GUKOLDREN-192681 format. One line per field, with one value per residue: residue number from 1; residue in one letter; y negated, z negated, x of N, C-alpha, C, O in turn. Coordinates in Angstrom, 1 decimal. Atoms other than C-alpha are relative to their C-alpha. Layout:
<nodes>
num	(NUM, ...)
residuo	(A, ...)
n.Y	(Y, ...)
n.Z	(Z, ...)
n.X	(X, ...)
ca.Y	(Y, ...)
ca.Z	(Z, ...)
ca.X	(X, ...)
c.Y	(Y, ...)
c.Z	(Z, ...)
c.X	(X, ...)
o.Y	(Y, ...)
o.Z	(Z, ...)
o.X	(X, ...)
</nodes>
This chain:
<nodes>
num	(1, 2, 3, 4, 5, 6, 7, 8, 9, 10, 11, 12, 13, 14, 15, 16, 17, 18, 19, 20, 21, 22, 23, 24, 25, 26, 27, 28, 29, 30, 31, 32, 33, 34, 35, 36, 37, 38, 39, 40, 41, 42, 43, 44, 45, 46, 47, 48, 49, 50, 51, 52, 53, 54, 55, 56, 57, 58, 59, 60, 61, 62, 63, 64, 65, 66, 67, 68, 69, 70, 71, 72, 73, 74, 75, 76, 77, 78, 79, 80, 81, 82, 83, 84, 85, 86, 87, 88, 89, 90, 91, 92, 93, 94, 95, 96, 97, 98, 99, 100, 101, 102, 103, 104, 105, 106, 107, 108, 109, 110, 111, 112, 113, 114, 115, 116, 117, 118, 119, 120, 121, 122, 123, 124, 125, 126, 127, 128, 129, 130, 131, 132, 133, 134, 135, 136, 137, 138, 139, 140, 141, 142, 143, 144, 145, 146, 147, 148, 149, 150, 151, 152, 153, 154, 155, 156, 157, 158, 159, 160, 161, 162, 163, 164, 165, 166, 167, 168, 169, 170, 171, 172, 173, 174, 175, 176, 177, 178, 179, 180, 181, 182, 183, 184, 185, 186, 187, 188, 189, 190, 191, 192, 193, 194, 195, 196, 197, 198, 199)
residuo	(M, N, Y, L, A, H, I, R, L, A, G, D, D, P, E, C, L, V, G, N, F, L, G, D, F, V, K, G, R, L, T, E, D, R, Y, S, P, G, I, R, R, G, I, M, M, H, R, R, I, D, A, W, T, D, S, H, E, I, T, R, E, C, A, R, L, I, S, P, E, R, R, R, W, S, R, V, I, I, D, I, F, Y, D, H, L, L, A, V, N, W, E, R, Y, S, D, E, S, L, R, D, F, L, D, R, S, Y, A, V, I, L, G, A, A, D, I, F, P, G, D, A, A, A, R, I, N, T, I, I, K, D, G, W, I, E, K, Y, R, S, I, S, G, L, S, V, V, F, Q, G, M, S, I, R, V, R, R, E, N, P, L, P, G, S, E, R, E, L, V, A, H, Y, D, E, M, N, E, H, F, N, R, F, F, P, E, I, L, E, Y, A, K, H, L, R, K, A, D, E, I, Q, S)
n.Y	(1.5, 1.3, 1.0, 0.2, -0.7, 0.3, 1.0, -0.6, -1.2, 0.7, 0.7, 1.3, 0.5, 0.8, -0.2, -1.1, 0.4, 0.6, -0.8, -0.9, 0.7, 0.3, -1.4, -0.4, 1.0, 0.0, -1.3, -0.1, -0.2, 1.3, 0.5, 1.0, 1.3, 0.4, 0.0, -0.4, -1.3, -0.3, 0.2, -0.9, -0.9, 0.1, -0.7, -1.3, -0.4, 0.1, -1.2, -1.1, -0.2, -0.4, -1.4, -0.9, 0.1, -0.8, -1.1, -0.6, -0.6, 0.6, 0.9, -1.3, -0.1, 1.1, 0.0, -1.2, 0.6, 0.8, -0.6, -0.2, 1.2, 1.0, -0.5, 0.2, 1.7, -0.4, 0.8, 1.8, 0.4, -0.4, 0.8, 0.9, -0.4, -0.1, 0.9, 0.5, -0.6, 0.5, 1.2, 0.2, -1.0, 0.8, 0.1, -1.4, -0.1, 1.5, 0.5, 1.1, 0.0, -0.3, 1.3, 0.2, -0.6, 0.4, 1.2, -0.1, -0.9, 0.8, 1.0, -0.7, -0.5, 1.3, 0.9, -0.7, 0.4, 0.1, -1.0, -0.6, -0.3, 1.3, -0.3, -0.4, 1.2, 0.4, -0.9, 0.2, 1.1, 0.0, -1.3, 0.2, 1.3, -0.5, -0.7, -1.3, -1.1, 0.3, -0.9, -1.5, -0.3, -0.3, -0.7, 1.2, 0.5, -1.2, -0.1, 0.9, -0.6, -1.0, 0.8, 0.7, -0.9, -0.7, 0.8, 0.1, -1.3, 0.2, -1.1, 0.0, -0.4, 0.4, 0.4, 0.6, -1.0, -1.3, 0.3, -1.1, -1.3, 0.0, -0.2, -1.3, -1.2, 1.0, -0.7, -0.7, 0.9, 0.3, -1.1, -0.6, 1.1, 0.1, -1.2, 0.0, 1.4, -0.3, -0.8, 1.0, 1.0, -0.8, -0.2, 1.4, 0.4, -0.8, 0.6, 1.2, -0.5, -0.3, 1.0, 0.2, -0.2, -0.2, 0.2)
n.Z	(0.1, 0.1, 0.3, -0.2, 0.8, 1.5, 0.5, -0.3, 1.0, 1.4, 0.3, 0.2, 1.1, -0.9, 0.5, -0.9, -1.5, -0.1, 0.5, -1.0, -0.9, 0.6, 0.7, -0.9, 0.4, 1.4, 0.2, 1.4, 1.0, 0.4, 1.1, 0.2, -0.2, -1.6, -0.7, 0.8, -0.1, -0.8, -1.2, 0.5, -0.8, -1.6, -0.6, 0.5, -1.0, -1.3, -0.1, -0.3, -1.5, -1.0, 0.3, -0.5, -1.6, -0.2, 0.3, -0.6, -1.3, -1.2, -0.3, -0.6, -1.5, -0.6, 0.1, -1.0, -1.3, 0.0, -0.7, 1.0, -0.1, 1.2, 1.1, 1.4, 0.5, -0.1, 1.4, -0.2, -1.5, -0.2, 0.8, -0.8, -0.5, 0.4, 0.6, -1.5, -0.3, 1.1, -0.9, -1.4, 0.6, 1.3, 0.4, 0.6, 1.2, 0.6, -0.3, -0.1, -0.9, 0.4, 0.3, 1.1, 0.9, 0.3, 0.3, 1.7, 0.3, 0.1, 0.6, 1.1, 0.2, -0.2, 1.1, 0.8, -0.2, 1.1, 0.8, -1.2, 0.5, -1.1, -1.4, -1.4, -0.3, -1.1, -0.9, 0.1, -0.5, -1.5, -0.3, -0.2, -1.0, -1.3, -0.4, 0.0, 0.2, -1.0, -1.2, -0.1, -1.0, -1.2, -0.4, -0.5, 1.5, 0.9, -0.5, 0.4, 1.5, 0.3, -0.5, 1.0, 0.9, -0.6, 0.4, 2.1, 0.5, -0.6, -1.0, -1.7, 0.2, -1.2, 0.1, -1.5, -0.8, 0.7, -0.3, -1.1, 0.7, -0.1, -1.2, -0.5, 1.0, 0.6, 0.1, 0.8, 1.3, 0.4, 0.6, 1.5, 0.9, 0.3, 0.8, 1.3, 0.7, 0.8, 1.4, 1.0, 0.4, 1.3, 0.5, 0.5, 0.9, 1.2, 0.8, 0.6, 1.3, 1.2, 1.2, -0.1, -1.0, 0.7, -1.2)
n.X	(0.9, -0.5, 0.8, 1.4, 0.9, 0.0, 0.7, 1.5, 0.4, -0.2, 1.7, 0.3, -0.6, -1.3, -1.8, -0.1, -0.4, -1.4, -0.9, -0.2, -0.6, -1.5, -0.5, -1.2, -1.2, -0.5, -0.9, -0.4, 0.8, 0.7, 0.0, 1.3, -0.2, -0.5, 1.3, 1.3, 0.3, 1.1, -0.9, -0.9, 0.9, 0.2, -1.4, -0.3, 0.7, -0.8, -0.9, 0.7, 0.3, -1.1, -0.5, 1.1, 0.4, -1.5, 0.1, 1.0, -0.1, 0.5, -1.2, -1.2, 0.0, -0.2, -1.5, -0.6, 0.5, -1.3, -1.2, -1.2, -0.8, 0.7, 1.1, -0.7, 0.5, 1.5, 0.9, 0.0, 0.6, 1.7, 0.5, 0.3, 0.9, 1.5, 0.6, 0.6, 1.1, 0.6, 0.8, 0.7, 1.1, 0.4, 1.2, 0.6, -0.6, 0.5, 0.8, -0.4, -0.8, -1.6, -0.3, 0.5, -0.8, -1.2, 0.1, 0.4, -1.0, -1.3, 0.4, -0.4, -1.4, -0.7, 0.1, -0.7, -1.3, -0.7, -0.6, -0.6, -1.7, -1.2, -0.7, 0.9, 1.1, 0.1, 0.6, 1.5, 0.5, -0.1, 0.9, 1.1, 0.0, -0.1, 0.8, -1.0, 1.3, 0.9, -0.8, -0.2, 1.5, -0.4, -1.5, -1.3, -0.3, -0.9, -1.2, -0.8, -0.2, -1.5, -1.5, -0.4, -0.7, -1.2, -0.8, 0.0, -0.4, -1.5, -0.7, 0.6, 1.2, 0.3, 1.3, 0.6, 0.7, 0.8, 1.1, 0.1, 0.5, 1.3, 0.4, -0.1, 1.2, 1.1, 1.2, -0.3, -0.4, 1.3, 1.0, -0.7, 0.3, 1.3, 0.7, -0.6, 0.2, 1.3, -0.5, -0.8, 0.6, 0.5, -1.4, -0.3, 1.2, -0.3, -1.2, 0.9, 0.6, -0.5, -0.7, -1.4, -0.7, -1.6, -0.7)
ca.Y	(-0.2, -3.4, -6.8, -7.0, -3.7, -4.5, -7.4, -5.8, -2.9, -5.4, -6.3, -9.3, -10.1, -13.0, -11.9, -8.6, -9.9, -11.8, -9.1, -6.7, -9.3, -9.8, -6.0, -5.6, -8.8, -7.8, -4.7, -3.1, -3.1, -5.8, -7.8, -9.7, -13.0, -13.2, -12.2, -11.9, -8.7, -9.1, -9.9, -7.0, -4.7, -5.7, -5.0, -1.6, -1.1, -1.8, 0.8, 3.3, 2.9, 3.0, 6.2, 7.8, 6.5, 7.9, 11.3, 11.9, 14.4, 12.0, 9.6, 13.0, 13.4, 9.8, 10.3, 13.4, 11.2, 8.9, 9.4, 11.0, 8.0, 6.0, 8.7, 8.0, 4.2, 6.1, 4.8, 0.9, 1.5, 3.3, 0.9, -1.8, 0.3, 0.9, -2.8, -3.6, -0.7, -2.2, -5.6, -4.3, -1.8, -4.8, -4.9, -1.2, -2.0, -5.6, -7.4, -10.7, -11.9, -11.2, -15.1, -15.8, -13.3, -14.3, -17.9, -17.2, -14.6, -17.3, -19.8, -17.5, -16.3, -20.1, -21.2, -18.8, -20.3, -21.1, -17.5, -16.3, -14.5, -17.2, -15.3, -14.5, -17.8, -18.9, -16.0, -16.0, -19.1, -18.3, -15.1, -17.0, -20.4, -18.8, -16.5, -13.0, -11.0, -12.4, -11.0, -7.6, -7.7, -7.4, -5.4, -8.5, -9.7, -6.2, -6.5, -10.1, -8.6, -5.6, -8.0, -10.1, -7.3, -5.7, -9.0, -8.9, -5.6, -6.0, -2.5, -1.5, -0.3, 0.6, -1.5, -3.3, -1.9, 0.2, -1.1, 1.2, 4.2, 3.1, 2.7, 6.0, 7.5, 4.8, 6.9, 9.4, 7.0, 5.5, 8.4, 9.4, 5.8, 5.8, 9.4, 8.1, 4.3, 5.3, 7.7, 5.0, 2.6, 5.3, 5.7, 1.9, 1.6, 4.3, 2.3, -0.9, 0.9, 2.6, 1.1, 1.7, 1.6, 3.6, 3.1)
ca.Z	(-0.1, 0.6, 0.1, 1.4, 0.1, -3.6, -3.8, -2.3, -4.8, -7.7, -7.7, -9.1, -12.3, -11.1, -13.5, -12.2, -8.7, -9.5, -11.3, -8.3, -6.0, -8.2, -8.6, -5.4, -7.3, -11.0, -11.7, -15.3, -18.2, -19.1, -21.9, -23.6, -23.8, -19.9, -18.8, -20.1, -20.8, -17.9, -15.5, -17.3, -16.1, -12.7, -12.4, -14.1, -11.6, -8.5, -9.6, -10.1, -6.8, -5.2, -6.7, -6.0, -2.3, -2.2, -3.3, -1.2, 1.4, 3.8, 3.6, 4.0, 7.1, 8.2, 7.4, 9.7, 12.7, 11.9, 14.5, 12.9, 13.4, 10.9, 9.0, 6.0, 6.0, 6.4, 2.9, 3.9, 7.5, 6.6, 3.7, 6.4, 8.5, 6.1, 5.3, 9.5, 9.5, 6.5, 8.3, 11.6, 9.5, 7.1, 7.5, 6.5, 3.5, 2.4, 2.6, 2.7, 5.6, 5.8, 5.8, 3.1, 1.3, 1.8, 1.2, -2.4, -2.8, -2.1, -4.1, -7.3, -6.8, -6.0, -9.2, -10.9, -9.7, -12.9, -13.9, -10.2, -11.2, -10.1, -7.6, -5.6, -6.0, -2.7, -0.9, -2.2, -1.2, 2.3, 2.3, 1.9, 3.7, 6.7, 6.9, 6.5, 5.6, 8.4, 11.0, 9.9, 12.2, 15.2, 16.9, 18.1, 14.1, 12.9, 15.2, 13.6, 10.0, 10.7, 12.4, 9.2, 6.9, 8.8, 8.1, 3.8, 3.8, 3.5, 5.0, 8.5, 9.0, 11.9, 10.8, 14.3, 16.4, 13.8, 15.2, 18.3, 15.9, 15.2, 18.7, 19.5, 17.0, 16.7, 17.0, 14.7, 11.8, 11.8, 11.2, 8.5, 6.9, 7.1, 5.5, 2.7, 1.8, 0.5, -1.9, -3.3, -3.5, -6.1, -7.4, -8.1, -9.6, -12.1, -13.2, -13.6, -16.0, -18.1, -21.4, -20.9, -17.8, -18.5, -15.8)
ca.X	(0.1, 1.1, -0.3, -3.5, -4.7, -3.3, -5.2, -8.5, -8.0, -7.5, -11.4, -13.1, -10.6, -8.3, -5.2, -6.0, -5.5, -2.3, -0.8, -1.5, -0.2, 3.1, 3.7, 6.4, 8.4, 8.5, 10.8, 11.5, 9.7, 7.0, 7.3, 4.2, 6.0, 6.4, 2.6, -0.7, -2.3, -4.9, -1.8, 0.5, -2.7, -2.7, 1.2, 1.0, -2.0, 0.1, 2.5, 0.0, -1.2, 1.9, 2.9, -0.6, -0.8, 3.4, 2.2, -1.0, -1.4, -2.9, 0.1, 2.6, 0.8, 1.4, 5.0, 5.1, 4.1, 7.0, 10.2, 13.3, 15.2, 12.8, 11.1, 13.6, 11.9, 8.4, 7.1, 8.0, 6.7, 3.4, 3.0, 2.8, 0.7, -2.2, -2.5, -2.8, -5.2, -7.0, -7.4, -8.6, -11.0, -11.9, -15.6, -16.1, -14.4, -15.8, -18.6, -17.0, -14.9, -10.9, -10.7, -12.8, -11.1, -7.7, -8.5, -10.0, -7.2, -4.5, -6.3, -6.0, -2.4, -1.1, -2.9, -0.6, 2.5, 3.8, 4.6, 6.1, 9.4, 12.1, 13.9, 10.8, 8.7, 9.8, 9.2, 5.6, 5.0, 6.3, 4.3, 1.2, 1.9, 2.9, 0.2, 2.5, -0.7, -2.6, 0.2, -0.3, -4.0, -1.9, 0.8, 2.8, 2.3, 3.7, 6.8, 7.5, 7.0, 9.5, 12.1, 11.8, 12.0, 14.8, 16.7, 15.9, 17.4, 21.1, 22.2, 21.7, 18.2, 15.9, 13.0, 12.9, 10.3, 8.6, 5.4, 6.2, 5.5, 2.0, 1.1, 2.3, -0.3, -2.8, -5.8, -4.4, -2.9, -6.4, -8.4, -5.8, -6.3, -10.1, -10.3, -7.8, -8.8, -12.4, -10.4, -8.0, -10.7, -12.4, -8.9, -8.6, -12.2, -11.2, -7.9, -10.0, -12.0, -9.7, -8.6, -5.0, -2.5, 0.7, 3.4)
c.Y	(-0.8, -1.1, -0.1, 1.3, 0.0, -0.9, 0.2, 1.0, -0.5, -0.3, -1.3, -0.7, -0.8, 0.3, 1.4, 0.0, -0.2, 1.0, 1.1, -0.5, 0.0, 1.4, 0.4, -1.2, 0.3, 1.5, 0.3, 0.0, -1.5, -0.4, -1.2, -1.2, -0.5, 0.0, 0.3, 1.5, 0.4, 0.2, 1.5, 1.2, 0.2, 0.7, 1.4, 0.9, 0.5, 0.9, 1.4, 0.3, 0.4, 1.2, 1.2, 0.1, 0.9, 1.7, 0.6, 0.5, -0.8, -0.8, 0.9, -0.1, -0.9, 0.1, 0.9, -0.6, -1.0, 0.6, 0.5, -0.8, -1.0, 0.8, -0.2, -1.3, 0.6, -0.9, -1.6, 0.0, 0.2, -1.0, -1.5, 0.3, 0.0, -1.3, -0.6, 0.7, -0.4, -1.5, 0.3, 1.1, -0.9, 0.1, 1.5, -0.1, -1.4, -0.4, -1.6, -0.2, 0.1, -1.6, -0.5, 0.8, -0.3, -1.3, 0.1, 0.8, -1.3, -1.2, 0.6, 0.2, -1.3, -0.6, 0.5, -0.3, -0.1, 1.1, 1.2, 0.1, -1.3, 0.3, 0.2, -1.3, -0.4, 0.8, 0.2, -0.7, 0.0, 0.9, -0.8, -1.3, 0.2, 1.2, 1.3, 1.0, -0.2, 0.5, 1.4, 0.5, 0.4, 0.4, -1.1, -0.7, 1.1, -0.2, -1.4, 0.2, 1.1, -0.7, -0.7, 0.8, 1.0, -1.1, 0.0, 1.0, -0.2, 1.2, 0.2, 1.2, 0.3, -0.5, -0.8, 0.7, 0.8, -0.2, 1.1, 1.6, -0.2, 0.2, 1.2, 0.7, -0.5, 1.0, 0.8, -0.4, -0.4, 0.7, 0.1, -1.2, -0.1, 1.2, -0.5, -1.4, 0.4, 0.7, -1.0, -1.2, 0.8, 0.0, -1.3, -0.3, 1.0, -0.7, -1.3, 0.3, 0.6, -1.0, -0.6, 0.2, 0.5, -0.1, 1.6)
c.Z	(0.1, -0.3, 0.0, -0.8, -1.5, -0.4, 0.6, -1.1, -1.1, -0.5, -0.6, -1.0, 0.7, -0.8, 0.4, 1.3, 0.2, -0.2, 1.3, 1.2, -0.3, 0.1, 0.8, -0.7, -1.7, -0.2, -1.5, -0.5, -0.2, -1.0, -0.2, -0.2, 1.2, 0.8, -0.8, -0.1, 1.3, 1.4, -0.1, 0.6, 1.2, 0.5, -0.1, 1.1, 1.1, 0.1, 0.0, 1.2, 0.8, -0.1, 0.6, 1.6, 0.6, 0.2, 0.6, 1.2, 1.2, 0.5, 0.6, 1.2, 0.7, 0.5, 0.9, 1.4, 0.2, 0.8, -1.2, -0.5, -1.0, -0.8, -1.5, -0.7, 0.1, -1.1, 0.5, 1.3, -0.4, -1.1, 0.6, 1.0, -0.4, -0.4, 1.7, 0.0, -1.1, 0.7, 1.2, -0.4, -1.0, -0.2, -0.4, -1.2, -1.0, 0.7, 0.4, 1.2, -0.2, 0.0, -1.2, -1.1, -0.3, -0.5, -1.6, -0.8, -0.5, -1.2, -1.4, -0.4, -0.2, -1.3, -1.1, 0.0, -0.9, -0.6, 1.6, -0.8, 1.2, 1.1, 1.3, 0.1, 1.5, 1.1, -0.1, 0.5, 1.8, 0.6, 0.4, 0.9, 1.3, 0.6, 0.3, 0.1, 1.1, 1.4, 0.2, 0.8, 1.3, -0.1, 0.1, -1.7, -0.7, 0.6, -0.7, -1.4, 0.0, 0.2, -1.3, -1.2, -0.1, -0.6, -1.6, 0.0, 0.5, 0.6, 1.0, -0.1, 1.2, 0.1, 1.3, 0.7, -0.3, 0.5, 1.1, -0.9, -0.1, 1.2, 0.6, -0.4, -0.5, -0.5, -1.3, -1.6, -0.3, -0.3, -1.2, -0.9, -0.3, -0.6, -1.5, -0.9, -0.9, -1.3, -1.2, -0.1, -1.3, -1.1, -0.9, -1.0, -1.4, -0.9, -0.4, -1.1, -1.2, -1.2, 0.1, 1.4, -0.2, 1.5, 0.1)
c.X	(0.7, -0.9, -1.3, -0.7, 0.0, -0.8, -1.5, -0.2, -0.2, -1.5, -0.2, 0.8, 1.0, 1.5, 0.3, 0.7, 1.6, 1.0, 0.3, 0.9, 1.8, 0.7, 1.1, 1.1, 0.5, 0.4, 0.2, -1.4, -1.0, -0.2, -1.2, 0.4, -0.1, -1.5, -1.0, -0.3, -0.7, 1.4, 1.0, -0.8, 0.0, 1.5, -0.1, -1.5, 0.6, 0.8, -0.7, -0.5, 0.8, 0.5, -1.0, 0.0, 1.4, -0.5, -1.2, 0.2, 0.0, 1.3, 1.5, -0.4, 0.2, 1.2, 0.7, -0.1, 1.2, 1.3, 1.0, 0.9, -0.4, -0.6, 0.8, -0.6, -1.9, -0.7, 0.0, -1.0, -1.6, -0.8, -0.8, -1.4, -1.3, -0.3, -0.2, -1.3, -1.4, -0.6, -0.7, -1.1, -1.0, -1.9, -0.7, 0.4, -0.4, -1.0, 0.2, 1.1, 1.2, 0.3, -0.2, 0.8, 1.2, 0.0, -0.2, 1.1, 1.1, -0.2, 0.6, 1.6, 0.6, -0.5, 0.5, 1.1, 1.3, 0.7, 0.7, 1.4, 0.9, 0.6, -1.1, -1.3, 0.1, -0.2, -1.6, -0.4, 0.3, -1.1, -1.3, -0.2, 0.3, -0.6, 0.7, -1.2, -0.7, 0.6, -0.2, -1.4, 0.5, 1.2, 1.1, 0.3, 1.0, 1.5, 0.7, 0.3, 1.0, 1.1, 0.3, 0.4, 1.2, 1.3, 0.5, 0.7, 1.5, 0.8, -0.6, -1.2, -0.8, -1.3, -0.6, -0.7, -0.6, -1.3, -0.5, -0.6, -1.7, -0.8, -0.3, -0.8, -0.9, -1.2, 0.1, 0.0, -1.5, -1.2, 0.7, -0.5, -1.4, -0.5, 0.8, -0.1, -1.1, 0.4, 0.6, -0.8, -0.8, 1.0, 0.0, -1.1, 0.3, 1.1, -0.7, -1.0, 0.7, 0.7, 1.3, 0.7, 1.3, 0.6, 0.2)
o.Y	(-0.8, -0.7, -0.3, 1.0, 0.4, -0.8, -0.6, 1.2, 0.2, -0.5, -2.1, -1.9, -0.2, 0.0, 1.7, 0.7, 0.3, 1.0, 1.5, 0.1, 0.1, 1.5, 1.1, -1.0, 0.0, 2.3, -0.7, 0.0, -2.6, 0.3, -2.0, -1.8, -1.8, -0.9, 0.9, 2.3, 1.5, 1.0, 2.1, 2.1, 1.3, 1.5, 2.0, 2.1, 1.6, 1.5, 2.4, 1.5, 1.3, 1.7, 2.2, 1.2, 1.7, 2.3, 1.8, -0.1, -0.6, -0.8, 0.5, -0.5, -0.5, 0.0, 0.8, 0.2, -1.2, 1.7, 0.1, -0.6, -1.8, 0.3, -0.1, -1.6, -0.3, -1.9, -2.1, -0.8, -0.5, -1.2, -2.2, -0.5, -0.2, -1.3, -1.4, 0.1, -0.1, -1.8, -0.5, 1.5, -0.4, 0.3, 1.6, 0.8, -1.4, -0.1, -2.2, 0.8, -0.1, -1.8, -0.9, 0.2, -0.4, -1.5, -0.4, 0.6, -1.6, -1.7, 0.2, -0.1, -1.3, -1.5, 0.2, 0.1, 0.2, 0.9, 2.4, -0.7, -1.7, -0.4, 0.2, -1.3, -0.5, 0.4, 0.3, -0.3, -0.7, 0.8, -0.7, -1.5, -0.6, 1.8, 1.5, 1.8, 0.9, 0.8, 2.0, 1.7, 1.2, 0.1, -1.0, -1.2, 0.8, -0.2, -1.4, -0.1, 1.2, -0.5, -0.6, 0.5, 1.6, -0.6, 0.0, 0.9, -0.3, 1.0, -0.3, 2.2, -0.4, -0.1, -0.9, 1.8, 1.7, 0.9, 1.7, 2.3, 0.5, 1.0, 1.6, 1.6, 0.0, 1.3, 0.6, 0.1, 0.2, 0.2, -0.1, -0.9, -0.4, 1.2, -0.2, -1.5, 0.3, 0.6, -1.2, -2.2, 0.0, -0.2, -1.3, -0.8, 0.6, -0.6, -1.6, -0.6, 0.3, -1.9, -1.7, 1.2, -0.3, -0.1, 2.2)
o.Z	(-0.7, -0.6, -1.0, -1.7, -2.1, -1.6, 0.3, -1.6, -1.9, -1.6, -0.4, -1.1, 1.4, -0.3, 0.7, 1.7, 1.0, 0.4, 1.6, 1.8, 0.5, 0.1, 0.3, -0.3, -2.1, 0.1, -2.2, 0.0, 0.1, -1.6, 0.6, -0.3, 1.4, 1.6, -1.9, 0.6, 1.7, 2.2, 1.0, 1.3, 1.7, 1.4, 0.9, 1.4, 1.5, 1.2, 0.6, 1.6, 1.7, 0.9, 1.1, 2.3, 1.5, 1.2, 0.4, 2.1, 2.1, 1.6, 1.4, 2.1, 1.9, 1.7, 1.3, 2.3, 1.3, 0.5, -2.4, -1.5, -1.4, -1.7, -2.5, -1.9, 0.0, -0.9, 0.5, 1.5, -0.1, -1.1, 0.1, 1.2, 0.3, -1.1, 1.9, 0.3, -0.8, 0.8, 1.6, 0.6, -1.5, -1.4, -0.7, -1.9, -2.2, 1.9, 1.0, 1.4, -1.4, -0.7, -2.0, -2.2, -1.5, -1.4, -2.4, -2.0, -1.7, -1.8, -1.9, -1.5, -1.3, -1.7, -2.2, -1.0, -0.6, -1.4, 1.5, -1.3, 2.4, 2.1, 2.5, 0.9, 2.0, 2.2, 1.0, 1.2, 2.6, 1.7, 1.6, 1.6, 2.1, 1.5, 1.5, 1.0, 1.6, 2.4, 1.2, 1.0, 1.9, -1.0, -0.4, -2.1, -1.3, -0.3, -0.8, -2.0, -1.0, -0.4, -1.7, -1.8, -1.0, -1.2, -2.0, -1.1, 1.7, 1.1, 1.2, -0.8, 2.1, 1.0, 1.6, 0.9, 0.4, 0.4, 1.2, -0.5, 0.5, 1.2, 1.1, 0.3, -1.5, -1.7, -2.2, -2.5, -1.3, -0.9, -2.2, -1.9, -1.5, -1.0, -2.6, -2.0, -2.1, -2.4, -2.3, -0.4, -2.2, -2.2, -2.1, -2.1, -2.5, -2.1, -1.6, -2.0, -2.4, -1.0, 0.0, 2.0, -0.6, 2.5, 1.0)
o.X	(1.7, -2.0, -2.0, -1.6, -1.0, -1.3, -2.4, -1.3, -0.8, -1.8, 0.7, 0.5, 1.8, 2.6, 1.5, 1.6, 2.3, 2.1, 1.5, 1.7, 2.8, 1.9, 1.9, 2.3, 1.6, -0.4, 0.2, -2.5, -0.5, -0.9, -1.5, -0.6, -0.3, -1.7, -0.8, 0.4, -0.7, 1.4, 1.2, -0.1, -0.2, 1.6, 0.4, -1.5, 0.5, 1.0, -0.3, -0.5, 0.6, 1.0, -0.7, -0.1, 1.3, -0.2, -1.3, 0.9, 0.8, 1.7, 2.3, 0.3, 0.3, 1.5, 1.8, 0.2, 1.6, 1.7, 0.9, 1.6, 0.4, -1.2, 0.1, -0.5, -2.8, -1.5, -1.1, -1.9, -2.5, -2.0, -1.7, -2.4, -2.3, -1.3, -1.1, -2.4, -2.5, -1.8, -1.5, -1.7, -2.0, -2.3, -1.9, 0.0, -0.1, -1.1, -0.6, 1.8, 1.5, 1.4, 0.6, 1.1, 1.5, 0.8, 0.6, 1.3, 1.4, 0.8, 1.6, 2.2, 1.3, 0.2, 0.0, 1.8, 2.4, 1.6, 0.8, 2.1, 0.9, 0.7, -0.9, -2.2, -0.9, -0.5, -2.3, -1.4, -0.2, -1.7, -1.8, -1.2, -0.2, -0.1, 0.6, -1.3, -1.0, -0.1, 0.1, -1.5, -0.2, 2.0, 2.2, 1.3, 2.0, 2.3, 1.9, 1.3, 1.9, 2.2, 1.4, 1.4, 1.7, 2.3, 1.7, 1.2, 2.0, 1.9, -1.7, -1.2, -0.4, -2.1, -1.8, -0.2, -1.0, -1.9, -1.5, -1.5, -2.5, -1.7, -1.4, -1.2, -1.4, -1.3, -0.7, -0.7, -2.0, -2.2, 0.0, -1.2, -1.7, -1.6, 0.3, 0.3, -0.9, -0.1, 0.3, -0.1, -1.1, 0.6, 0.1, -0.8, -0.1, 1.0, -0.6, -1.4, 0.3, 1.5, 1.7, 0.3, 2.2, -0.1, 0.8)
</nodes>
């Protein structure tokens, strides 16, 4: 799961949404003095969703479709593909338009800018203000996203051109996603109702 899926799975609680969005930027143990209980819950929910997604058989089926040269990076690639497929199937999973959902979510996230991790604040602002999540909706946008990710990764990687993996297996990947996403919606609902979310 990537940014769009995480904020969709967060539900209606603003702090849970912020925590789910920040999940990729916050590493290690969570301290009470840094984040509120609601934001900590969101971060822990993000971590649980990532672990559940990575271990799911449908995600593994998608990974087997990735070419050998990129398979080692399949987790990263499929996270982005899932956001693309959520964006293009958005009307199946939300009564709110994608534009309205993102505008509302961005307002909540930017309203919490004072707690962004210092080394991530500039990147978070760029993701929102330059419309990175919106780019996930098109294949050309995915190409830009993978190129940008490749530059941020310090070691040599095969990420540029990864959108071709999706194009080569589009119908199958889309079918896998639409089997998977209703399951993770139910899992996220369970997590939101849980008294405690452990790492």
